[in-house]
KOLFILUM-778770 format. One record per atom (N, C-alpha, C, CB): y, x, z. Coordinates in steps of 0.1 Angstrom, whole numbers, plus 5000, padded with zeros to 4 digits. Glycine has a CB too. Example, Ala and Ser with C-alpha at 12.3 -4.5 7.8 and 13.67 -1.06 7.14 Angstrom:
BEGIN
494351325078
495551235078
496751325078
495551135090
497851285071
498951375071
500051295079
499451415057
END
This chain:
BEGIN
503385581377
503885521385
503785361381
505085581387
503685371366
503285231359
501785171366
503085271341
500985261364
499185251370
499285201382
498285401372
499985261388
500085211404
500585081407
501085301412
501385051400
502084931401
500984831393
503684941395
500384841384
499484771381
498084741389
499284801371
497784861392
496584831404
496784761414
495984951411
498284761423
498384661431
498684531429
499084691438
499084521413
499284351410
497684311408
500284321394
496484371404
495384351402
494384361419
495084451390
494884421427
494684421441
495084301449
495284531445
496684221443
497084101448
495883971443
498584081442
495684001427
495383891422
493783881430
495483911405
492983961430
491983991436
491583931451
491984121434
492583971460
492783911473
493383771472
493583991482
493983711463
494483591463
492883471459
495983591451
492383571450
490983501442
490283471453
489983591432
489983541463
489083561475
489483431486
489583731482
490583481488
491083331499
491083211490
492783331506
491183181478
490883041471
489883041473
490983001457
488283111468
486883081472
486883031484
485983191471
487083131497
487283111510
487283001514
488083161514
488582901510
489282781508
488582681507
490082781500
487782701492
487282591486
485882591496
487182611468
485382671500
484182691506
484082631523
483882851505
485282681527
485582591541
485782441539
486982661549
486382401527
486482281524
485282201519
487382271516
484382221513
483482201506
482482121514
483082321500
481682031511
480581971522
479482081523
479881801516
479182141515
478282231520
478582321535
478082321509
479982401535
480482391549
480582361562
480982361550
480182211561
479782141572
478882181580
479582031570
477982281578
476882391584
477782431596
476382531573
478782451598
479482541604
480482481617
480182611591
480282481627
480782411637
482182451636
480182441650
483582381635
484482401634
485382311641
484482431624
485982361653
486982331660
487882211656
487582431660
487982091666
488581971661
489782011654
488781881672
490682061660
492282101649
491882141638
493482231654
491082221635
490482281623
489882221612
489682351626
488982081615
488582001608
489881881606
487281961614
490581861614
491481721608
492681811598
492481601623
492481961599
493382031592
492782021578
493482181598
491682061577
490982091566
490081921561
489882241572
490181841571
489481761565
488281711561
489681781560
487381811571
485981811570
484981751577
485681911572
484081711574
483481571573
482781671593
481881521553
481781561599
480781601606
480081721605
480081531607
479981841609
478881921607
477381881609
479082021615
476581941600
475181851604
474282021597
474881621590
473381991600
472582131596
472382231606
473182211587
473682271616
473682381623
472582421632
474582381628
472182291637
470882331650
469882211642
471282301674
468782221649
467282171648
467782001649
466082231662
469081981665
469081861665
470081781656
468981831676
470681861648
472081781639
471281751624
473981901637
470181811621
469581791612
468881641606
468881871614
469981601602
470481411604
469981421588
472881351609
470081501579
469981441568
468681521558
471481461562
468081511549
466581561544
466881721539
465781441529
466281801539
466281971538
464982001534
466582051552
464882041523
463882111519
463882231516
463482071512
464982301521
464982421515
464482541529
466582431508
464782651524
464782771533
464882761548
465882851529
464282771557
464782761573
464582881576
464082661584
465382971584
465183051594
465583091606
465283111592
464783011615
464883051630
465883141636
463683111632
466983121644
467583201649
467183261661
468483151651
467683181676
467683161687
467783061692
468283231690
466783051700
466582891706
466582771698
467782851716
467282671698
467682581688
468082581674
468382551692
469082701671
469782701662
468682771648
471182781667
468982711641
468382811627
469382801618
466982751618
468682881604
469682941597
469282851579
469483161599
470282761574
469382741561
470582811550
468982541558
469682921542
470282951534
471282871520
469583001533
470482761521
470882681509
472682641514
469682511508
472782591521
473682541525
475282641523
473182501539
474882741521
475982871523
475982961506
475182991538
475882841500
475582941485
476782991482
475082871471
478082931486
479582951482
479883081488
480582831486
479483061503
480083181509
479083291505
480283171526
478183271504
477183401499
477683471484
475483321497
478483381473
478283421460
479983531467
478183271445
480683471472
481983541477
481683651481
482583481487
480783621495
480283781497
479683891490
479483781504
478783821477
478683911470
479183941459
477983921468
480483891458
481083961448
482084031454
481683881438
482784031470
483484101477
482584241471
483684051493
481084221476
480584371481
480184431463
478884351495
480084361453
479884421441
481384501438
479484311429
482284421442
483684471440
484084621444
484584381448
483684641454
483884761465
482484851459
483684701485
481784831458
480384881450
481084941436
478984731445
481584911427
482284931417
483485001421
482584801410
484284991428
485085111436
484985241439
484985081447
484185231452
483985351454
482985441442
483385351468
482185341433
481385451424
482685481411
479585371417
483485431412
484485471397
485285551404
485485351387
485885521413
486885651423
485785791420
486985611446
484685791429
483785891430
483785961418
482585861433
483985891400
483485931391
484885981387
482685851382
485585941385
487085971381
487586121392
488185801385
486986151404
487486231407
486386361407
488086181418
485286311405
484386451402
484786491387
482586421404
485286431376
485886491361
487286571365
486286351348
488186511375
489286591372
488986691382
490686521374
488386691396
487786811400
487486941394
486886781404
486386911385
485686971377
486787051368
484786871370
487686981362
488687061353
489587111366
489686941340
489587071376
491087181383
490287251386
492187161397
489487281390
488487431397
488187521385
486787391406
487887461373
487787591359
489687611358
486787511337
490687531360
491587571354
492187681369
492487441348
491887661380
492787721387
492787871387
492687671400
491687961383
491888091381
493088131372
490688141375
492988061361
493788061350
495288081356
493587941341
495487961363
496987901368
497488001377
497087741375
496488111386
496888191396
497088291390
496088201407
496688281377
496888451370
497788421364
495788531360
498588351359
499588281351
500888281360
499088141347
501288211369
501988141374
501788221396
501287961368
503088271397
503388331411
502888231421
504888381415
502988081423
502588001432
501887851422
503987971443
500587831427
499987711423
500087601442
497987771414
500487481440
500487441449
499587361452
501287421451
499487371469
498187341476
498487211484
497787461485
497787141479
497686961489
497087001503
496386811481
498087071514
497287091527
496187141532
497087001530
495587221520
494187271523
493387211517
493787271536
493587111513
492487011506
492687021489
492786831511
492887171487
492787181474
494087151462
491687111472
493987171446
495387181444
495687031439
495687301433
494786961439
494886831435
495686731441
493786791434
496486701441
497186541446
497286411439
498586551449
496486371446
496186171443
497286081446
495086091453
497086001432
498085911435
497185761430
499485961426
496785711439
495585591432
494485651431
495785521416
493585581423
491685611423
492285711405
489885381421
492885681400
492685731387
493785811381
492385641379
495085851388
495485961385
495886081397
496285911378
496186161391
496486301395
497086391394
495886351394
497686501400
498486621394
498486761398
499886591395
498486841392
498487001398
499787011394
497487121391
500787131401
501887171398
501787351402
503087081407
502487421392
502887591395
504187631388
501587711390
504587691401
505687811393
505487921394
507087821398
506987971390
506888131389
506288181378
506188191400
507188181365
506588231356
507788271345
505388141351
507788351338
508388381333
508288351314
508388501339
509588251313
509688191303
509088031305
508888291293
508788001320
508687921323
509287831332
507987931323
509987751336
510487701352
509287661362
511487561351
508287571353
507187501361
506087481350
507787351368
505287441356
504087331350
503387231356
502987401347
503287131353
502786971356
501386981351
503586851347
500386941356
499286911349
499186771357
497887031351
498786681343
499186511352
497786441345
501186401346
496686401353
495286311346
495686211345
493986281353
494786131338
495586001335
494185951330
497186001323
493385861338
491885821336
491785671335
490885871348
490685641333
490285501328
490285441347
488385491315
490385271344
491185301362
489685231369
493185171367
488685311365
487085291366
486985211384
486085501364
487685271393
487785191407
488385071406
488685261417
488685001393
489684861396
489184761384
491684901395
487984691387
486984631373
488484491369
484584531379
489084451382
490384341376
491084411367
491484291388
491784581367
492884591358
491884651345
494184691365
490384671346
490184681331
489784551326
488984791328
489584431332
489284331326
491184301318
488384191339
491984331325
493184271321
493784391310
494184231335
492884511311
493584601297
492684531284
493184811299
491284501286
490484461279
491484371272
489484421284
491984241276
492784121274
493684191266
493384031286
494784281272
495884301264
495784351251
496584371270
494984451252
494584501238
493984371227
493284631241
493384281231
493084171223
493884151218
492584061227
494984061225
495983981225
497084061217
496183951238
497184191216
498284271210
497684311199
498884401218
496584331192
495484341184
495884521180
495384201170
495584591193
496184741194
494684781185
496584821213
495084881174
493984941173
493285101177
493884931163
493985081186
493085201193
493185141209
493685381191
491985201218
491985131233
492785211241
490485111241
493185131247
493985141262
493385271269
493784991274
491885251271
491085361280
490885481275
489885321283
491885581283
491385741277
491985791291
492385831259
490585911288
491185991302
491286141295
490086001320
492486131297
493386251294
494086321307
494786191284
494286461298
495186541313
496586621302
493786711324
497286601306
498686701301
499186781306
499786641300
499286881301
500287021303
501786991300
499887141291
502986981312
503686981306
504687101312
504086841305
504687191301
505387301307
507387281306
504787431298
508187311314
509287301318
509787391314
509387281328
510587451303
511087561294
512487611305
511587491277
512787741304
513987791311
515287681301
513988001308
516587641308
517787601302
518487691296
518487541309
519187651282
519687711277
521187661278
519087711267
522487691266
523687661271
523587511268
524887741264
522987481254
523087361256
521487271253
524387321248
520687321259
519387281258
518587191246
519487201269
519387271236
518787221222
517687301219
519887231210
516187231216
515387281209
514687241194
514587291218
515187101194
514387071185
513086981186
514187181181
513086861176
511686791181
510486831172
511786611180
509686851178
508286911163
507086861174
508087161157
505986811167
504686771170
503686771164
504686691172
502586811167
501286791161
500286711169
500686911156
499986611161
499486481169
498086481162
500486311167
496886421166
495186411162
495886241155
493486421181
495386231147
495986141141
494585961146
496186201121
493986011150
493185931162
493785871176
492086041167
495285941177
495885941187
497185911188
495786031190
497585941174
499085861167
499585771175
498885771153
498885691172
499685511178
500285521191
498385371180
499385581200
498985601215
500185701218
497285681218
500385811213
501085891211
502885871209
500385931201
502585831197
504385731198
504885661206
504685641190
503785571207
504385411216
505185491225
503085291227
506285391223
507385381233
508385491235
506785351245
507885641229
508685691228
510385741223
508085711227
510885791226
512385791222
512585911215
513485791235
511986041223
512086171216
511586141203
511286281222
510686131200
509686121187
510786071176
508086001190
511086011178
511985861169
512785971161
513285721181
513386101171
514086251160
513086271149
514286421169
511586291149
511386371139
510486261129
510686521144
509886301120
509386201110
507786271109
510386191093
507086161107
505886151104
505486191091
505586041106
504686331089
504186421078
502986461076
504686521078
501686391068
500586411066
500186441053
500186341070
501086481047
500686561028
500186651030
501786601017
499486701021
498286811018
499686941016
497186780999
500786911013
501487011016
502387061024
501787021011
502086951037
502487001049
501087031058
503386891057
500086981053
499187011068
498287081058
498386861080
497387051047
496387131045
496487301037
495787041037
497987241033
498487411032
498487491037
499287451031
498487461050
499187541062
497587561071
500687421072
496387551066
495187581071
494687471079
495087691078
495387371085
494887241090
494087181084
495587161091
493187051088
491886941083
493086851083
490286901094
492586741076
493486581074
493286511082
493286481063
492786561097
492886481109
494386491117
491786511118
494986581112
496386631119
497586561107
496386841120
498686521122
499586471112
500886551117
499786301112
501986581117
502786661119
504486551118
502486781107
505186581128
506186531130
506886651137
506086421136
507686681124
508986741127
510586731123
508686851125
511386781131
513086761130
513686821119
513886821142
512886971118
513787071111
512487131103
514687181120
512087171095
511387251087
510987441093
512287241072
512387451097
512087601105
510887581120
514087661113
510887481122
510087441133
508487451127
510687281139
508587361118
507187381115
506387481107
506887291109
507687541102
506987721099
507087791110
507787831086
507187731121
507687841135
505987841140
509087751152
505887711141
504587671147
503287711138
504687521149
503587651125
502487681118
502687801103
501887541114
503387861105
503787941091
504187851083
502688021083
504587911069
504987831059
503887821048
506387881054
504187761042
503087701032
502087811025
503987641020
500487821020
500287881014
500188021025
501187851004
500188121010
500588291019
501388311021
500488421014
502088241020
503388301029
503788271045
504688251022
502788191051
502888181066
501688231068
503188051073
500788321067
499488381069
499788481084
498988471055
500888571079
501388621091
501788531103
502488701088
502788441103
502888371113
501788291121
503588301110
500988271111
499988181116
499188251122
499388101107
498688371120
497788481129
498288531142
497588611122
499988541140
500688611153
500888491164
502188681150
500488361160
500788211170
499188211176
501388031159
498588171163
496688181165
496588001172
495988361181
497587901167
497687781170
496587681157
499487741170
496887751147
495787701134
494487691136
495887791123
493987831137
492787881144
492087831155
492888001147
492787821168
492287711177
491987581173
493187691186
492887521168
492687401164
491287371155
493987371156
491187431147
489987451135
488687441144
490087631128
488487541156
487387561165
487487431170
487487671176
486687421183
485787301190
487387291203
483687381199
487887361202
488987311214
489987211206
490087451222
490087231195
490887121186
490286991187
490887161170
489386981189
488586851190
488986771200
487186861192
489486891208
489886771222
491286761223
489386821238
492086831215
493086791216
493986691210
493486871216
495186631216
495386481214
496786511203
495586381231
497686581214
498686611205
499486761212
499786461203
500686801208
501086941209
502386891209
500587041198
504086861219
504986801212
505786921219
505286641214
507286971211
508287061219
509486961216
508487241213
510086921228
510886841228
511986861237
510386751229
513586791233
514486831242
515586701247
515086971235
514486571247
515186471244
514186381256
515286421227
514686291264
513886221275
512586121268
515186121285
511686101274
510685991271
511385891261
510185901285
511685831276
512585671273
513885681267
512985591288
514385611261
515585561253
516685571268
515185361244
517685621269
518785611281
519285461282
520085731280
519485411294
520185291290
521985321300
518885131298
521785361304
523085421313
524085541306
522385481327
523785571294
524885631284
523685811282
527085651295
524685821275
523385981270
523786061285
523986131250
522486161286
522486251290
522986401288
521786241291
523486401301
524386561298
523586681294
524986621312
524386761285
523586831277
522686961293
524886931261
523686991303
523087021313
521886991322
523787031316
521686851319
520486781326
519586761320
520686671330
519786801306
518386761295
517286901300
518986771274
516086871301
515386971300
514586921284
514386981315
514287131285
513487151275
511887121281
513887301269
510887061273
509487061276
508487111262
509186891280
507587171267
506387161259
505187081261
505987271259
504486981258
503786901264
502686911255
504386771267
501386941261
499786941253
499586801262
498287121257
498586761255
497886611257
496386641253
498586481247
495386671259
494286661256
493086511264
494086791259
492086511252
491286451263
490286521273
490686361257
490486431289
489986491297
488286521294
490486431308
487886681294
486586691292
485086611303
486486831290
484386601300
483186541305
482186641305
482786431298
482386731303
480886851302
481387001307
480086871283
480487071312
481087181317
481787281305
480087261325
480687261293
481187331278
482787291274
480087261264
483087151270
484187101272
485187171279
484086991275
485087211291
486087221305
486487351297
485187241325
485387471295
485887591290
486887571277
484687671286
486387491271
487487481254
488287401259
486787411237
488787341273
490187261270
490587401284
490487031274
490187491285
491187581295
491387691282
490187671314
490887691272
491487801257
492687711257
490287811237
492887571258
494087501253
495387481264
493487361249
494787561277
495587541289
496387721285
494487511308
495187821283
495987921281
496587981269
495487991285
496587891258
497387901245
498287821250
496787851231
498787731259
500187681260
500987791269
500187501266
500387851276
500887991285
501388071273
499488081294
500788121261
500788191253
501988161246
499588181247
502287971241
502787951237
504587971243
501987871234
504287921254
505887991261
505988051259
506288021271
505188221259
506088331258
506488331242
505288461262
505588261233
506688291218
507688231218
506188241205
507988081226
509088061221
510288111231
508987931218
509688241244
510788301250
511388411245
510488321261
510488461236
510488621226
511088581213
508788701223
510988481209
511788401198
510688421185
513488471194
509588421185
508188421179
508488271172
506688431193
508588181178
509188021170
511088031174
508287831181
511488071162
512688081170
513687971154
513188321176
514487921160
515587831147
516587931140
516787691156
516887881133
517887961125
519487901129
517487951108
520687961127
521687891134
522187781124
522787991139
521787771110
522087621104
521587561109
521787581093
520087551112
519287451118
519887411130
517987501120
520287491139
520587441152
521587371153
520687521161
522687401141
524187331141
523587191135
525587421129
522787181128
522287041124
521586951136
521187071112
520887001146
520186921152
521086901163
518786961155
522387001168
523786941176
524486851172
524787031178
524786841160
525386731149
524686571153
524786771132
522886581152
522386501156
522486461166
521686511154
522286531177
522286481186
523486411193
521986571191
525286481188
526286411192
526186261186
527386491188
525586251174
525886091171
525086061174
526086031160
523886061183
522785961187
523785961203
520686031187
524186101203
524786071221
526185971220
525486281231
526585941210
527885831210
527185711207
529185861197
526185711200
525185551201
525285531217
522985551194
524485601221
524285581236
525585521246
523785731242
526385631240
527685551251
528285451246
528985641257
527785421231
529185281226
527685151234
529785241195
526485181234
525885081240
525985031254
524885101238
525985191261
526285161280
527685111279
526385341293
528685111274
529985081275
530084951265
530885221272
529284881262
530084781252
530084661261
529284751237
529284611274
529884521281
530984501288
529284491287
531284691287
532884721297
533784691289
533284891303
533484751278
534584731266
534984571259
533984821253
533884471259
534184381259
534884261270
533484371255
534584351282
535284261293
536684311296
534384261306
536784461292
538384471291
539184381281
538784611287
538484391271
538784331260
539184171259
537784351252
538684081269
538783941277
539483951284
537883871283
539784091293
540984071301
541884041297
541284151308
542184141291
543984161277
544184031274
543884271258
543183971265
543383831259
543583731269
542283801251
542983771284
543483651289
544783661296
542583591297
544883831298
546583831302
547583791292
547083951306
547283841281
548383781268
548383621266
547783841252
547183541270
547383391271
548383351282
545983331273
547783421294
548683411305
550283411305
548383501313
550583531294
552183561298
552583491285
552883721300
552083451277
552383341265
552583191272
550883331253
551883171279
552183021286
553183041301
550382951291
553283131300
554383141311
555283151303
554283251321
555683221292
556983231280
557583091280
556583261263
555782991274
555982871266
556682771281
554382821257
556582811292
556782661304
558182731309
555282631320
559182841304
560182841304
561182801297
560182911306
560482721285
561382681275
561782551277
560882701262
563182511273
563682361273
562382291268
565182341263
562282111269
561482061266
561882041249
561181961275
563082041245
563182031228
562282151225
564982051222
562682321230
562282421222
560682411223
562882551226
560082331238
558882361235
558282251223
558182351249
558682121226
558582011211
558482091197
560281901209
559482181197
559582231184
558682371181
560982261182
558482411189
557282541196
555582471187
557282511222
555682311196
554482301189
553982221178
553782261196
555482161171
555482131157
554882261150
556982091152
555482361153
555382481143
553782531143
556582621149
553482501157
551982541161
550782441151
551782491179
551582341155
550482211144
550582261131
550982021142
552382261121
551882281111
550982421105
552782231106
550982511113
550182651110
548882621112
550582781119
548482521124
547282511120
546882431109
546682471129
547082321107
547182241092
547282331080
548482141091
548082411079
548082531072
546682631068
548982601080
546382671080
545182741079
543782651075
545182791092
543782491081
542782431075
542182391058
542982341081
543482401055
543882351040
543482451034
545482311035
543682611038
543282731026
541982721033
544182911025
541182661041
539582711039
538882641035
538782751047
539482471035
538982391025
538882431010
539582291027
540382471007
540382560993
539382670986
541582630992
539382700998
538382880998
536682850997
538682981018
536782691007
535082651005
534982620991
534482491014
END
């Protein structure tokens, strides 16, 4: 959605820029080679045109002259600005078509390879009205959808690619990276597998993430759910579990780390062999993986209060670099197959939390929900307090107005002395 809005903004900028160039062209002396209607000339304040025909060539002209028909000739040198605008438009359209085609080729290559796996693992794979399983949203965003599998309510495969079709957006993104001094480029071709897990009584699964350090900043940026987990890239957590130092672990509970990666050293060998995650990551498929995230919290921080437990979603999200070669596509499909196997492991209890851990996670979520509720109702509570104070002041005024003049004067004197006493106390304390 954000990519579509940005594309629309850059398209508007492009249209406005073109109109300004055309307006400048028509208002320039060079545009006088066009015979415009009198009401248009008076509006744009264009001088009498010259050079449109051989009889109108009253000014010296040494450039190329192309005969057209009859007494009409075409003088290219008089239309250099219009030619520049036309060339810019043609170049923009050419870049748009080439970039759009390139993005569609990369996405289609992966979708074709992934289709057999999805059809084997899921009962239904969405078809775009006979046009294939890919549904496009602009020139650089597409998705696939599948459902009907044990341990998984649905799977959405999302493609997010570089906007090769929109040079204006590319320039905007480059400038933004420079202004914010980003350490990682915003230009990324990624494909994300989002497995929606079946609901539970309270939809608590904890937050765990295994992230490639090269994608750590991009993965964490703006995410509310990952604030529940702490980053840990020490040898005691990473290399002791057979992973290379390129990986960082983000875990809300030790049980989650042990469930996905096994315990440290020899104690976790059996669990690692059972799940197969470490072996997969240390192969060529691991070079494509950006992050693996298990979460039960929303991506963005809620602004309208906490999300009810029954409406929360438990998600398993695997993000990888979109492969650009057939060999890498096969490795990426291994990660898709592993995601399906991991869903089975979560469903059958291969990765399972202890009751004590679940109690801690529920307590954490209760505290966060209270904070979200307080934030959402802060303005309402302040308005209610202000209304109560206003009602109190109004009642005191009505009561004061009912007093006799002597009693009112006495009340004012009491208030004056009280104010003076408070002022004196502040001076002494200061």
